[in-house]
C-alpha positions in Angstrom: 28.9 -16.2 26.7 26.4 -18.2 24.8 24.1 -15.2 24.3 26.8 -12.9 22.8 26.4 -14.2 19.2 22.7 -13.7 19.5 23.1 -10.0 20.4 25.7 -9.4 17.8 23.5 -11.0 15.1 20.6 -9.0 16.3 22.5 -5.7 16.1 23.8 -6.5 12.6 20.3 -7.4 11.5 18.9 -4.1 12.8 21.6 -2.2 11.2 20.5 -3.6 7.8 16.8 -3.9 8.3 16.1 -0.4 9.7 17.6 1.6 6.8 15.9 -0.8 4.4 12.5 -0.1 5.9 13.2 3.6 5.9 14.1 3.5 2.2 11.0 1.5 1.4 8.8 4.0 3.2 10.4 6.9 1.4 10.1 5.2 -2.0 6.5 4.2 -1.5 5.5 7.7 -0.3 7.2 9.5 -3.2 5.8 7.2 -5.8 2.3 7.3 -4.3 2.2 11.1 -4.1 3.5 11.7 -7.6 1.0 13.9 -9.4 0.1 12.3 -12.8 1.0 14.5 -15.7 2.8 17.0 -13.6 6.2 16.0 -15.0 7.7 13.3 -17.4 7.8 9.8 -15.8 11.5 9.6 -16.2 12.0 12.8 -14.3 9.9 11.6 -11.5 11.7 8.3 -11.3 15.0 10.1 -11.4 14.0 12.3 -8.4 12.9 9.2 -6.5 16.1 7.4 -7.2 18.2 10.4 -6.2 16.2 10.8 -3.0 16.6 7.1 -2.2 20.3 7.2 -2.9 20.9 10.2 -0.7 18.7 8.8 2.2 20.6 5.5 1.9 24.0 7.4 2.0 22.7 9.3 5.1 21.8 6.0 6.8 25.3 4.7 6.0 26.9 7.9 7.4 24.8 7.6 10.5 25.9 4.0 11.1 29.5 5.2 10.7 29.3 8.1 13.2 27.2 6.1 15.6 27.9 2.4 15.2 25.2 0.0 16.5 26.3 -2.5 19.1 23.1 -4.5 19.7 19.7 -3.7 18.5 18.8 -0.2 17.4 21.1 2.7 18.3 19.3 5.8 19.8 19.7 7.9 16.7 18.1 5.2 14.6 15.2 5.0 17.0 14.7 8.7 16.8 15.0 8.8 13.1 12.6 6.0 12.6 10.0 7.5 14.9 10.6 10.9 13.2 10.0 9.3 9.8 6.8 7.6 11.1 5.4 10.9 12.6 6.3 12.7 9.4 4.4 10.2 7.2 1.4 10.3 9.5 1.4 14.1 9.5 1.9 14.2 5.7 -1.2 12.0 5.2 -3.2 14.4 7.3 -1.9 17.4 5.3 -2.7 15.7 2.0 -6.2 14.8 3.1 -6.9 18.3 4.2 -5.2 20.2 1.3 -4.9 17.7 -1.5 -1.8 16.9 -3.6 -2.5 19.7 -6.2 -2.5 22.5 -3.6 0.6 21.1 -1.9 2.3 20.8 -5.3 1.9 24.6 -5.8 4.1 25.1 -2.7 7.1 24.0 -4.8 6.9 26.8 -7.2 6.1 29.4 -4.5 8.9 28.3 -2.2 11.8 27.7 -4.6 12.8 31.4 -5.1 12.6 32.2 -1.4 15.4 32.3 1.1 15.9 29.6 3.7 13.8 31.1 6.6 11.0 32.2 4.3 10.8 28.7 2.9 10.8 27.2 6.4 7.9 29.4 7.3 6.0 28.5 4.2 6.6 24.8 4.5 5.4 24.9 8.1 2.3 26.8 7.1 1.4 24.5 4.2 2.5 21.3 6.0 1.8 21.8 9.7 0.8 18.3 10.5 3.9 16.9 8.7 6.3 19.0 10.8 4.4 18.5 14.0 4.4 14.7 13.4 8.1 14.7 12.8 8.9 16.6 16.0 6.4 14.5 18.0 7.9 11.3 16.7 11.3 12.5 17.7 10.2 13.3 21.2 8.6 9.9 21.5 12.1 8.5 21.3 12.7 9.4 24.9 10.1 7.1 26.5 11.0 4.5 23.9 14.7 4.6 24.9 13.7 4.2 28.6 11.8 1.1 27.7 14.5 -0.4 25.5 17.6 0.8 27.5 16.9 1.0 31.2 20.1 2.9 32.0 18.9 5.9 30.0 16.9 7.1 33.0 20.2 7.9 34.8 21.0 10.8 32.4 17.6 11.8 31.1 18.5 15.5 30.9 21.3 14.7 28.6 19.0 12.5 26.5 16.4 15.3 26.3 19.0 17.9 25.3 20.4 15.6 22.5 16.8 14.8 21.4 15.9 18.5 21.1 19.1 19.3 19.2 18.5 16.3 16.8 14.9 17.5 16.2 16.1 21.0 15.4 18.7 19.8 13.0 16.2 17.4 11.3 13.7 20.4 11.0 16.4 22.6 9.4 17.5 19.7 7.2 14.0 19.2 5.9 13.8 22.7 4.6 17.4 22.8 3.2 16.9 19.5 1.4 13.6 20.6 -0.1 15.1 23.8 -1.3 18.1 22.1 -2.9 16.2 19.3 -4.7 13.4 21.6 -5.9 15.9 24.2 -7.3 17.8 21.4 -8.9 14.7 20.2 -10.6 13.6 23.7 -11.6 17.0 24.2 -13.2 16.1 21.2 -15.4 12.8 22.8 -16.4 10.1 21.5 -14.0 9.2 21.1 -10.4 7.0 18.7 -8.4 5.7 17.7 -5.0 7.9 14.6 -5.3 11.1 16.7 -5.4 10.0 18.8 -2.4 9.1 15.8 -0.3 12.2 13.8 -1.5 14.4 16.7 -0.4 12.7 16.8 3.0 13.4 13.1 3.6 17.0 13.6 2.5 17.5 16.7 4.6 15.9 15.1 7.6 18.3 12.1 7.4 21.4 14.2 6.9 20.2 16.6 9.7 20.4 13.7 12.0 23.8 12.8 10.8 25.1 16.3 11.4 23.6 16.5 14.8 25.0 13.1 16.0 28.4 13.9 14.5 28.5 17.3 16.4 27.5 16.0 19.8 29.8 13.0 19.6 32.6 15.3 18.6 31.7 17.6 21.6 31.8 14.7 24.0 35.1 13.5 22.6 36.6 17.0 23.0 35.3 17.3 26.6 36.8 13.9 27.4 40.2 15.0 26.0 39.9 18.3 27.9 39.4 16.7 31.3 42.5 16.9 33.5 44.2 13.6 34.2 45.5 12.8 37.6 
């Protein structure tokens, strides 16, 4: 009984700290990769603020559809590791191609349809996408270390992980297309908008995935015959 407040406080702390760290990582990345002179400073700051607001809203929605009881919830573990892998892969892509070459991807991909944009993003940013998917898969051994009971239904965890990874991948492309086209409509485009849209789409892809599989399990529970 004496340890309950400790676990409750720890869960509440994680619920606040984890989104804050994700927002800090997103803001620092977008600001650091801004190409000087590519667009007016106010426009770049606006894109960053819009990206941060939408990522923050996505974290709030994720906490709503999957409340945290104590410590980190599995979706937050996966999202955090996916963000980490994405940032490491992005650093590799930037070192190999340079920000200027990656910035040209924005203008090339904005008029394309979804699947052509997805192919181009993966071709220009292979390490970034591989890092995100790898980080998401690392959530499985991490969950087994943090939550010993996860081993009892590892197949279900793996299935949910793959579905979440797929939705995050699709969300990255959808978010990038949306934010770049929005910026193009205002008269410019930038690497900041593309990457900001990817962070936003990845977060909301996780929200959609978690909401869908929780709705599925709720439906299956209601559909079970009662004796």
